[in-house]
DRENPA-3360 file (N, C-alpha, C; in nm, 2 decimals, always signed):
BEGIN
1 = MKDPCEKC = +6.82/-1.09/-4.70/+6.80/-1.24/-4.71/+6.69/-1.26/-4.86 ~ +6.75/-1.35/-4.92/+6.60/-1.33/-5.02/+6.52/-1.43/-4.96 ~ +6.40/-1.43/-4.97/+6.25/-1.46/-4.90/+6.27/-1.60/-5.00 ~ +6.31/-1.75/-4.93/+6.31/-1.87/-5.03/+6.17/-1.90/-5.12 ~ +6.01/-1.85/-5.04/+5.92/-1.82/-5.06/+5.87/-1.74/-5.19 ~ +5.96/-1.68/-5.25/+5.93/-1.54/-5.31/+5.87/-1.57/-5.46 ~ +5.93/-1.68/-5.55/+5.91/-1.71/-5.63/+5.75/-1.85/-5.64 ~ +5.75/-1.91/-5.56/+5.63/-2.00/-5.58/+5.54/-1.89/-5.51;
9 = HAAWGLPE = +5.52/-1.77/-5.46/+5.45/-1.69/-5.39/+5.36/-1.57/-5.50 ~ +5.49/-1.54/-5.60/+5.45/-1.49/-5.66/+5.37/-1.52/-5.79 ~ +5.40/-1.71/-5.81/+5.37/-1.77/-5.90/+5.22/-1.80/-5.88 ~ +5.15/-1.78/-5.79/+5.05/-1.70/-5.67/+4.96/-1.60/-5.70 ~ +5.00/-1.51/-5.74/+4.95/-1.34/-5.76/+4.90/-1.31/-5.60 ~ +4.98/-1.33/-5.52/+4.96/-1.22/-5.41/+4.96/-1.07/-5.48 ~ +5.00/-1.01/-5.53/+4.93/-0.86/-5.58/+4.82/-0.89/-5.58 ~ +4.77/-0.94/-5.69/+4.68/-0.96/-5.72/+4.52/-1.01/-5.67;
17 = FRERFPGL = +4.56/-1.06/-5.57/+4.48/-1.12/-5.47/+4.46/-0.99/-5.38 ~ +4.57/-0.97/-5.33/+4.53/-0.88/-5.25/+4.50/-0.71/-5.26 ~ +4.46/-0.73/-5.44/+4.39/-0.63/-5.47/+4.22/-0.62/-5.50 ~ +4.22/-0.79/-5.50/+4.14/-0.78/-5.56/+4.01/-0.84/-5.44 ~ +4.07/-0.89/-5.33/+3.97/-0.91/-5.21/+4.04/-0.88/-5.04 ~ +4.01/-0.71/-5.04/+4.10/-0.68/-4.97/+4.08/-0.67/-4.81 ~ +3.97/-0.79/-4.82/+3.93/-0.78/-4.69/+3.96/-0.97/-4.63 ~ +4.03/-0.99/-4.70/+4.10/-1.14/-4.70/+4.25/-1.11/-4.64;
25 = RLTHLPDC = +4.28/-1.15/-4.52/+4.38/-1.11/-4.44/+4.47/-1.19/-4.52 ~ +4.65/-1.20/-4.57/+4.74/-1.36/-4.58/+4.83/-1.31/-4.48 ~ +4.86/-1.44/-4.42/+4.93/-1.49/-4.30/+5.02/-1.59/-4.35 ~ +5.13/-1.58/-4.36/+5.26/-1.67/-4.45/+5.24/-1.79/-4.32 ~ +5.28/-1.94/-4.36/+5.29/-2.05/-4.27/+5.42/-2.10/-4.26 ~ +5.51/-2.21/-4.21/+5.55/-2.28/-4.20/+5.58/-2.35/-4.36 ~ +5.70/-2.41/-4.41/+5.74/-2.39/-4.52/+5.66/-2.38/-4.65 ~ +5.65/-2.23/-4.70/+5.61/-2.15/-4.77/+5.44/-2.16/-4.80;
33 = ALQFDGEL = +5.37/-2.20/-4.72/+5.23/-2.22/-4.74/+5.21/-2.12/-4.64 ~ +5.04/-2.09/-4.69/+4.98/-1.92/-4.67/+4.83/-2.00/-4.62 ~ +4.79/-1.88/-4.57/+4.65/-1.90/-4.54/+4.61/-1.74/-4.53 ~ +4.46/-1.79/-4.57/+4.37/-1.65/-4.59/+4.26/-1.63/-4.48 ~ +4.25/-1.52/-4.46/+4.10/-1.56/-4.34/+4.08/-1.38/-4.36 ~ +3.93/-1.41/-4.34/+3.86/-1.24/-4.33/+3.71/-1.27/-4.41 ~ +3.64/-1.19/-4.47/+3.54/-1.18/-4.50/+3.56/-1.16/-4.66 ~ +3.45/-1.27/-4.73/+3.48/-1.28/-4.84/+3.36/-1.18/-4.92;
41 = VFRAAMEG = +3.39/-1.09/-5.00/+3.23/-1.02/-5.06/+3.25/-1.02/-5.19 ~ +3.10/-1.11/-5.27/+3.15/-1.15/-5.39/+3.02/-1.12/-5.46 ~ +3.00/-1.08/-5.57/+2.87/-1.10/-5.66/+2.90/-1.17/-5.82 ~ +2.79/-1.27/-5.82/+2.77/-1.39/-5.90/+2.72/-1.40/-5.94 ~ +2.69/-1.44/-6.09/+2.61/-1.55/-6.16/+2.59/-1.67/-6.18 ~ +2.49/-1.69/-6.26/+2.55/-1.82/-6.32/+2.42/-1.78/-6.48 ~ +2.44/-1.81/-6.56/+2.36/-1.78/-6.69/+2.21/-1.83/-6.70 ~ +2.12/-1.77/-6.70/+1.99/-1.80/-6.70/+1.95/-1.82/-6.51;
49 = YDEVTDSY = +2.05/-1.78/-6.45/+1.95/-1.72/-6.28/+2.01/-1.62/-6.23 ~ +1.96/-1.54/-6.09/+1.97/-1.42/-6.07/+2.12/-1.42/-6.02 ~ +2.12/-1.27/-6.00/+2.24/-1.22/-5.98/+2.23/-1.26/-5.85 ~ +2.36/-1.29/-5.76/+2.33/-1.32/-5.59/+2.45/-1.20/-5.56 ~ +2.47/-1.12/-5.46/+2.54/-1.01/-5.39/+2.56/-1.09/-5.28 ~ +2.65/-1.12/-5.21/+2.65/-1.17/-5.04/+2.82/-1.15/-5.05 ~ +2.79/-1.25/-4.88/+2.95/-1.18/-4.85/+2.98/-1.36/-4.72 ~ +3.08/-1.37/-4.72/+3.12/-1.53/-4.60/+3.27/-1.52/-4.56;
57 = SIRGIVPA = +3.18/-1.54/-4.43/+3.38/-1.52/-4.33/+3.43/-1.68/-4.38 ~ +3.55/-1.63/-4.42/+3.65/-1.81/-4.45/+3.73/-1.75/-4.44 ~ +3.82/-1.93/-4.44/+3.96/-1.91/-4.36/+4.02/-2.00/-4.48 ~ +4.08/-2.01/-4.57/+4.19/-2.09/-4.62/+4.30/-2.13/-4.62 ~ +4.35/-2.25/-4.60/+4.50/-2.29/-4.58/+4.59/-2.36/-4.72 ~ +4.67/-2.28/-4.75/+4.73/-2.33/-4.90/+4.87/-2.38/-4.88 ~ +4.85/-2.47/-4.90/+5.00/-2.60/-4.94/+5.11/-2.49/-5.02 ~ +5.20/-2.57/-4.96/+5.36/-2.49/-5.08/+5.33/-2.57/-5.19;
65 = GFPREEAR = +5.24/-2.67/-5.15/+5.22/-2.76/-5.33/+5.11/-2.69/-5.42 ~ +5.07/-2.58/-5.39/+4.93/-2.57/-5.42/+4.97/-2.50/-5.62 ~ +4.94/-2.47/-5.72/+4.79/-2.56/-5.71/+4.81/-2.71/-5.73 ~ +4.89/-2.77/-5.79/+4.93/-2.93/-5.73/+4.85/-2.97/-5.64 ~ +4.85/-2.95/-5.53/+4.80/-2.95/-5.42/+4.68/-2.85/-5.35 ~ +4.59/-2.97/-5.33/+4.45/-2.87/-5.28/+4.44/-2.79/-5.17 ~ +4.41/-2.69/-5.15/+4.40/-2.59/-5.10/+4.25/-2.68/-4.94 ~ +4.27/-2.63/-4.83/+4.16/-2.62/-4.76/+4.07/-2.48/-4.71;
73 = IFETGERI = +3.91/-2.51/-4.76/+3.88/-2.38/-4.72/+3.79/-2.45/-4.62 ~ +3.74/-2.33/-4.55/+3.67/-2.31/-4.38/+3.54/-2.21/-4.39 ~ +3.45/-2.23/-4.36/+3.35/-2.14/-4.36/+3.33/-2.07/-4.23 ~ +3.39/-1.97/-4.18/+3.38/-1.98/-4.02/+3.25/-1.88/-3.96 ~ +3.17/-1.85/-4.05/+3.08/-1.73/-3.93/+3.00/-1.83/-3.94 ~ +2.93/-1.97/-3.92/+2.85/-2.05/-3.94/+2.75/-2.07/-3.96 ~ +2.73/-2.00/-4.08/+2.65/-1.98/-4.20/+2.58/-2.11/-4.25 ~ +2.71/-2.19/-4.22/+2.68/-2.32/-4.40/+2.72/-2.43/-4.31;
81 = ADDYHKFD = +2.55/-2.49/-4.27/+2.56/-2.66/-4.19/+2.65/-2.72/-4.21 ~ +2.65/-2.80/-4.11/+2.76/-2.92/-4.12/+2.70/-3.03/-4.20 ~ +2.59/-3.00/-4.30/+2.56/-3.15/-4.35/+2.58/-3.11/-4.51 ~ +2.63/-2.97/-4.56/+2.60/-2.91/-4.69/+2.73/-2.93/-4.72 ~ +2.77/-3.03/-4.84/+2.93/-3.08/-4.86/+3.03/-2.98/-4.80 ~ +3.03/-3.05/-4.72/+3.18/-3.02/-4.60/+3.25/-3.13/-4.60 ~ +3.30/-3.20/-4.57/+3.46/-3.33/-4.56/+3.46/-3.33/-4.39 ~ +3.48/-3.46/-4.35/+3.45/-3.48/-4.16/+3.55/-3.32/-4.08;
89 = DESLCLGS = +3.64/-3.30/-4.17/+3.72/-3.17/-4.06/+3.62/-3.05/-4.11 ~ +3.50/-3.01/-4.18/+3.42/-2.93/-4.20/+3.52/-2.87/-4.27 ~ +3.56/-2.84/-4.38/+3.63/-2.76/-4.49/+3.52/-2.79/-4.58 ~ +3.51/-2.74/-4.70/+3.41/-2.74/-4.79/+3.44/-2.84/-4.89 ~ +3.37/-2.92/-4.93/+3.42/-2.97/-5.02/+3.35/-2.91/-5.19 ~ +3.44/-2.85/-5.27/+3.40/-2.79/-5.36/+3.40/-2.88/-5.49 ~ +3.41/-2.96/-5.47/+3.42/-3.03/-5.59/+3.46/-3.18/-5.59 ~ +3.46/-3.30/-5.68/+3.52/-3.36/-5.74/+3.69/-3.33/-5.75;
97 = PIRMRKEM = +3.77/-3.43/-5.68/+3.92/-3.37/-5.70/+3.92/-3.35/-5.85 ~ +3.94/-3.48/-5.95/+3.98/-3.40/-6.07/+3.92/-3.28/-6.14 ~ +3.76/-3.27/-6.07/+3.70/-3.13/-6.16/+3.79/-2.98/-6.08 ~ +3.81/-3.04/-5.99/+3.91/-2.92/-5.90/+4.01/-2.89/-5.99 ~ +4.08/-3.01/-5.94/+4.25/-3.02/-6.09/+4.18/-2.95/-6.26 ~ +4.14/-2.95/-6.29/+4.07/-2.93/-6.43/+4.01/-2.76/-6.41 ~ +3.99/-2.71/-6.29/+3.99/-2.59/-6.29/+4.08/-2.49/-6.30 ~ +4.12/-2.52/-6.17/+4.26/-2.50/-6.16/+4.34/-2.47/-6.28;
105 = VKQPTLLG = +4.35/-2.59/-6.36/+4.48/-2.55/-6.44/+4.44/-2.45/-6.55 ~ +4.25/-2.40/-6.53/+4.29/-2.27/-6.63/+4.29/-2.15/-6.57 ~ +4.34/-2.16/-6.45/+4.36/-2.04/-6.34/+4.46/-2.09/-6.24 ~ +4.59/-2.11/-6.22/+4.66/-2.21/-6.12/+4.72/-2.06/-6.03 ~ +4.60/-1.99/-6.00/+4.68/-1.88/-5.88/+4.54/-1.90/-5.77 ~ +4.59/-1.83/-5.65/+4.52/-1.76/-5.61/+4.36/-1.72/-5.62 ~ +4.39/-1.58/-5.75/+4.23/-1.59/-5.77/+4.11/-1.65/-5.81 ~ +4.28/-1.78/-5.90/+4.16/-1.85/-5.94/+4.12/-1.96/-5.90;
113 = LVNRLIIP = +4.17/-1.98/-5.75/+4.10/-2.06/-5.63/+3.93/-2.01/-5.63 ~ +3.98/-1.84/-5.60/+3.86/-1.81/-5.56/+3.74/-1.77/-5.63 ~ +3.77/-1.75/-5.75/+3.73/-1.75/-5.87/+3.59/-1.85/-5.91 ~ +3.66/-1.97/-5.93/+3.64/-2.08/-5.99/+3.62/-2.17/-5.94 ~ +3.63/-2.16/-5.75/+3.60/-2.24/-5.71/+3.50/-2.25/-5.55 ~ +3.57/-2.11/-5.50/+3.50/-2.12/-5.37/+3.38/-2.02/-5.40 ~ +3.38/-1.92/-5.47/+3.23/-1.82/-5.52/+3.16/-1.92/-5.58 ~ +3.17/-2.04/-5.70/+3.10/-2.09/-5.72/+2.99/-2.18/-5.62;
121 = YLYNHSYQ = +3.10/-2.24/-5.54/+3.05/-2.29/-5.41/+2.96/-2.18/-5.34 ~ +3.00/-2.09/-5.29/+2.90/-2.00/-5.19/+2.80/-1.94/-5.28 ~ +2.78/-1.95/-5.41/+2.69/-1.90/-5.50/+2.58/-1.96/-5.48 ~ +2.59/-2.11/-5.52/+2.53/-2.22/-5.50/+2.45/-2.20/-5.34 ~ +2.48/-2.18/-5.25/+2.45/-2.24/-5.10/+2.35/-2.08/-5.07 ~ +2.40/-1.93/-5.15/+2.34/-1.86/-5.16/+2.17/-1.83/-5.22 ~ +2.21/-1.86/-5.32/+2.11/-1.92/-5.40/+1.95/-1.98/-5.41 ~ +2.01/-2.11/-5.31/+1.99/-2.19/-5.27/+1.87/-2.16/-5.13;
129 = GRNGSLPV = +2.01/-2.09/-5.03/+1.91/-2.01/-4.94/+1.81/-1.93/-4.98 ~ +1.78/-1.86/-5.10/+1.70/-1.74/-5.12/+1.59/-1.80/-5.19 ~ +1.64/-1.89/-5.27/+1.49/-1.96/-5.37/+1.47/-2.13/-5.32 ~ +1.53/-2.15/-5.27/+1.45/-2.30/-5.23/+1.53/-2.40/-5.28 ~ +1.61/-2.34/-5.41/+1.62/-2.48/-5.44/+1.80/-2.49/-5.53 ~ +1.90/-2.49/-5.63/+2.02/-2.53/-5.62/+1.95/-2.47/-5.79 ~ +2.07/-2.37/-5.85/+2.06/-2.37/-6.00/+2.12/-2.46/-6.08 ~ +2.18/-2.53/-6.01/+2.24/-2.68/-6.11/+2.18/-2.80/-5.99;
137 = GELDHGAP = +2.21/-2.92/-6.07/+2.15/-3.08/-5.99/+2.30/-3.04/-5.87 ~ +2.24/-3.07/-5.77/+2.33/-3.10/-5.68/+2.41/-3.26/-5.71 ~ +2.50/-3.27/-5.65/+2.58/-3.39/-5.61/+2.53/-3.46/-5.49 ~ +2.55/-3.55/-5.47/+2.51/-3.65/-5.40/+2.65/-3.66/-5.32 ~ +2.66/-3.70/-5.13/+2.79/-3.68/-5.06/+2.83/-3.85/-5.09 ~ +2.97/-3.83/-5.08/+3.11/-3.97/-5.10/+3.07/-4.02/-5.27 ~ +3.07/-4.17/-5.26/+3.08/-4.25/-5.33/+2.94/-4.15/-5.43 ~ +2.85/-4.21/-5.43/+2.73/-4.15/-5.53/+2.78/-4.05/-5.63;
145 = GLVQDYEK = +2.86/-3.91/-5.53/+2.90/-3.77/-5.62/+2.95/-3.78/-5.67 ~ +3.08/-3.86/-5.66/+3.23/-3.89/-5.73/+3.18/-3.95/-5.88 ~ +3.08/-4.03/-5.88/+3.08/-4.09/-6.00/+3.03/-4.07/-6.04 ~ +2.88/-3.95/-5.97/+2.81/-3.85/-6.09/+2.89/-3.76/-6.18 ~ +2.95/-3.73/-6.09/+3.09/-3.60/-6.15/+3.18/-3.70/-6.26 ~ +3.22/-3.81/-6.21/+3.32/-3.91/-6.32/+3.25/-3.91/-6.45 ~ +3.10/-3.98/-6.43/+3.00/-3.96/-6.56/+3.04/-3.87/-6.66 ~ +3.04/-3.72/-6.60/+2.99/-3.61/-6.70/+3.13/-3.60/-6.72;
153 = LFRLKGPR = +3.20/-3.59/-6.67/+3.39/-3.59/-6.69/+3.40/-3.66/-6.79 ~ +3.38/-3.80/-6.81/+3.45/-3.87/-6.92/+3.35/-3.92/-6.98 ~ +3.24/-3.84/-6.98/+3.15/-3.93/-7.08/+3.10/-4.07/-7.05 ~ +3.07/-4.15/-6.92/+3.09/-4.34/-6.93/+3.00/-4.32/-6.81 ~ +2.96/-4.44/-6.81/+2.81/-4.47/-6.74/+2.89/-4.56/-6.54 ~ +2.81/-4.53/-6.48/+2.86/-4.65/-6.37/+2.99/-4.64/-6.27 ~ +2.96/-4.71/-6.20/+3.08/-4.64/-6.06/+3.19/-4.76/-6.17 ~ +3.13/-4.89/-6.22/+3.24/-4.94/-6.27/+3.33/-4.89/-6.45;
161 = QCLEALQL = +3.29/-4.83/-6.50/+3.36/-4.75/-6.57/+3.46/-4.68/-6.56 ~ +3.39/-4.58/-6.44/+3.45/-4.44/-6.38/+3.55/-4.49/-6.35 ~ +3.58/-4.61/-6.29/+3.66/-4.66/-6.16/+3.83/-4.75/-6.28 ~ +3.72/-4.79/-6.35/+3.83/-4.85/-6.47/+3.89/-4.72/-6.56 ~ +3.83/-4.60/-6.57/+3.86/-4.48/-6.66/+3.97/-4.41/-6.55 ~ +4.01/-4.36/-6.47/+4.08/-4.38/-6.37/+4.22/-4.45/-6.34 ~ +4.18/-4.60/-6.37/+4.27/-4.68/-6.35/+4.35/-4.64/-6.49 ~ +4.25/-4.66/-6.61/+4.34/-4.66/-6.73/+4.44/-4.51/-6.72;
169 = LGMQKRIA = +4.37/-4.43/-6.70/+4.46/-4.32/-6.65/+4.61/-4.31/-6.58 ~ +4.60/-4.41/-6.47/+4.69/-4.47/-6.40/+4.81/-4.53/-6.52 ~ +4.78/-4.54/-6.60/+4.90/-4.63/-6.67/+4.95/-4.54/-6.80 ~ +5.05/-4.64/-6.87/+5.09/-4.55/-6.96/+5.00/-4.54/-7.11 ~ +5.02/-4.40/-7.15/+4.95/-4.40/-7.24/+4.93/-4.55/-7.37 ~ +5.05/-4.58/-7.42/+5.04/-4.66/-7.48/+4.98/-4.81/-7.46 ~ +5.01/-4.83/-7.32/+4.98/-4.96/-7.24/+4.82/-4.93/-7.21 ~ +4.78/-4.85/-7.19/+4.62/-4.81/-7.17/+4.52/-4.82/-7.28;
177 = NKRPCPCG = +4.56/-4.76/-7.41/+4.50/-4.77/-7.51/+4.50/-4.91/-7.58 ~ +4.60/-5.01/-7.53/+4.58/-5.12/-7.57/+4.43/-5.21/-7.52 ~ +4.45/-5.12/-7.40/+4.33/-5.20/-7.33/+4.14/-5.17/-7.37 ~ +4.08/-5.26/-7.30/+3.91/-5.27/-7.37/+3.87/-5.13/-7.26 ~ +3.81/-5.09/-7.39/+3.75/-4.93/-7.33/+3.64/-4.95/-7.26 ~ +3.67/-4.90/-7.11/+3.59/-4.92/-6.99/+3.39/-4.92/-7.03 ~ +3.34/-4.83/-7.18/+3.25/-4.79/-7.17/+3.19/-4.96/-7.24 ~ +3.25/-5.05/-7.32/+3.18/-5.18/-7.29/+3.10/-5.19/-7.43;
185 = RGRRLGRC = +3.17/-5.12/-7.54/+3.14/-5.13/-7.70/+3.24/-5.26/-7.71 ~ +3.30/-5.28/-7.67/+3.43/-5.40/-7.73/+3.53/-5.37/-7.81 ~ +3.57/-5.20/-7.80/+3.66/-5.16/-7.89/+3.76/-5.15/-7.76 ~ +3.91/-5.15/-7.85/+4.00/-5.12/-7.73/+3.99/-4.92/-7.70 ~ +4.12/-4.94/-7.63/+4.03/-4.78/-7.57/+4.09/-4.64/-7.68 ~ +4.24/-4.71/-7.77/+4.26/-4.63/-7.83/+4.18/-4.58/-7.97 ~ +4.09/-4.68/-8.01/+4.00/-4.62/-8.11/+3.84/-4.62/-8.03 ~ +3.85/-4.59/-7.91/+3.70/-4.50/-7.85/+3.73/-4.45/-7.75;
193 = HNHFLNPF = +3.73/-4.43/-7.67/+3.72/-4.33/-7.54/+3.84/-4.23/-7.54 ~ +3.97/-4.30/-7.57/+4.07/-4.22/-7.59/+4.07/-4.00/-7.62 ~ +3.93/-4.02/-7.68/+3.97/-3.92/-7.70/+3.89/-3.82/-7.60 ~ +3.85/-3.89/-7.53/+3.75/-3.80/-7.40/+3.86/-3.81/-7.26 ~ +3.93/-3.94/-7.27/+4.02/-3.97/-7.14/+4.18/-3.89/-7.13 ~ +4.25/-3.83/-7.31/+4.39/-3.82/-7.30/+4.34/-3.66/-7.22 ~ +4.29/-3.58/-7.27/+4.29/-3.43/-7.20/+4.31/-3.42/-7.02 ~ +4.24/-3.56/-6.99/+4.33/-3.58/-6.87/+4.46/-3.58/-6.76;
201 = RKLAPQSY = +4.50/-3.67/-6.90/+4.63/-3.69/-6.91/+4.74/-3.55/-6.88 ~ +4.68/-3.47/-6.89/+4.79/-3.34/-6.90/+4.76/-3.29/-6.73 ~ +4.66/-3.31/-6.68/+4.64/-3.25/-6.58/+4.72/-3.30/-6.46 ~ +4.76/-3.41/-6.45/+4.80/-3.44/-6.35/+4.89/-3.60/-6.36 ~ +5.01/-3.61/-6.32/+5.09/-3.73/-6.32/+5.01/-3.84/-6.32 ~ +5.06/-3.99/-6.38/+4.97/-4.11/-6.36/+4.97/-4.18/-6.24 ~ +5.05/-4.14/-6.14/+5.05/-4.13/-5.99/+4.91/-4.11/-5.88 ~ +4.90/-3.92/-5.98/+4.79/-3.91/-5.89/+4.65/-4.02/-5.95;
209 = FRQQAVNL = +4.59/-4.04/-6.09/+4.50/-4.05/-6.14/+4.48/-4.24/-6.04 ~ +4.62/-4.26/-6.02/+4.62/-4.41/-6.00/+4.55/-4.39/-5.80 ~ +4.59/-4.32/-5.76/+4.50/-4.26/-5.62/+4.41/-4.22/-5.58 ~ +4.34/-4.14/-5.77/+4.19/-4.16/-5.72/+4.11/-4.29/-5.74 ~ +4.21/-4.31/-5.84/+4.11/-4.47/-5.84/+4.06/-4.54/-5.71 ~ +4.18/-4.57/-5.59/+4.24/-4.62/-5.46/+4.12/-4.55/-5.39 ~ +4.10/-4.37/-5.40/+3.99/-4.29/-5.35/+3.85/-4.36/-5.34 ~ +3.82/-4.34/-5.47/+3.67/-4.43/-5.47/+3.64/-4.54/-5.49;
217 = LEELKRLA = +3.73/-4.63/-5.51/+3.71/-4.79/-5.49/+3.71/-4.83/-5.27 ~ +3.80/-4.71/-5.24/+3.77/-4.68/-5.08/+3.60/-4.64/-5.05 ~ +3.56/-4.54/-5.12/+3.40/-4.50/-5.09/+3.32/-4.58/-5.13 ~ +3.35/-4.67/-5.25/+3.23/-4.73/-5.32/+3.23/-4.87/-5.23 ~ +3.36/-4.88/-5.12/+3.32/-5.00/-5.10/+3.26/-4.99/-4.91 ~ +3.27/-4.85/-4.87/+3.17/-4.75/-4.73/+3.07/-4.78/-4.76 ~ +3.01/-4.75/-4.91/+2.88/-4.75/-4.94/+2.81/-4.86/-4.95 ~ +2.90/-4.95/-5.03/+2.83/-5.11/-4.96/+2.82/-5.16/-4.88;
225 = EHLKQLEG = +2.88/-5.13/-4.79/+2.91/-5.17/-4.63/+2.77/-5.08/-4.54 ~ +2.76/-4.97/-4.56/+2.66/-4.87/-4.51/+2.53/-4.94/-4.58 ~ +2.48/-5.00/-4.70/+2.34/-5.03/-4.75/+2.36/-5.19/-4.65 ~ +2.45/-5.25/-4.68/+2.45/-5.38/-4.59/+2.40/-5.35/-4.48 ~ +2.46/-5.23/-4.36/+2.40/-5.25/-4.25/+2.24/-5.17/-4.25 ~ +2.22/-5.12/-4.32/+2.11/-5.07/-4.32/+1.98/-5.20/-4.41 ~ +2.02/-5.23/-4.49/+1.94/-5.38/-4.49/+1.94/-5.47/-4.39 ~ +2.06/-5.49/-4.29/+2.04/-5.54/-4.20/+1.91/-5.51/-4.11;
233 = SVELGDSD = +1.94/-5.39/-4.05/+1.85/-5.35/-3.96/+1.69/-5.33/-4.00 ~ +1.65/-5.33/-4.17/+1.53/-5.31/-4.20/+1.51/-5.49/-4.21 ~ +1.59/-5.56/-4.21/+1.51/-5.70/-4.16/+1.49/-5.73/-4.05 ~ +1.58/-5.67/-3.97/+1.58/-5.71/-3.77/+1.42/-5.64/-3.78 ~ +1.40/-5.49/-3.81/+1.30/-5.46/-3.80/+1.14/-5.52/-3.81 ~ +1.17/-5.60/-3.94/+1.09/-5.69/-4.00/+1.01/-5.83/-3.88 ~ +1.17/-5.87/-3.85/+1.15/-5.99/-3.75/+1.06/-5.96/-3.62 ~ +1.12/-5.81/-3.61/+1.02/-5.79/-3.45/+0.91/-5.75/-3.48;
241 = RS = +0.82/-5.74/-3.61/+0.71/-5.70/-3.60/+0.60/-5.79/-3.62 ~ +0.68/-5.94/-3.68/+0.66/-6.08/-3.69/+0.61/-6.14/-3.56;
% end
């Protein structure tokens, strides 16, 4: 009987993955999903920075919709602290969703996942442990980190402009191009930042960017509520001392 997942898994490059990373065991999960776990040994360097050779115990859950759907990666050797770029479920935060998708389009295979997302994350962690600093600037957690990354990707400034860019990417191109550009220069998008935003339309459907806009807005609301609570605590503390 023909394996119903054969075509899907072939597109993910399983033979190449097994050959390149023999220390990672592959397990078939229901509905054509996969799990890999074991020791990931790597040697990597960034231009202008020292080479790092290291290994980490990891586990990856690859959904059937990969690479459109994101894989979840866990570090299982307890080397990476919980406050070092992890989500609430302890999976590794490998970057903003759009940046990860942008990287995966270049190499939409399991090798691409490891080479373009997992190893750079682990390289940064190892480099910081050995040198006391990261080779590149560190993104903040939550809304600030998302805004920082979207500012670089879209060449915009501030949360409002980034949110508007996501909303425009969630519209049909011909409609979005008639809207005001989020950069605030007073021109229509079609005559301004469309050259920066158009390439992202090839990465995902409009519904994806609408969801990312919703996610960013929720993160911004959480941040605002957190800051409000902190402000209340400071005011309460001041009144207690008076």
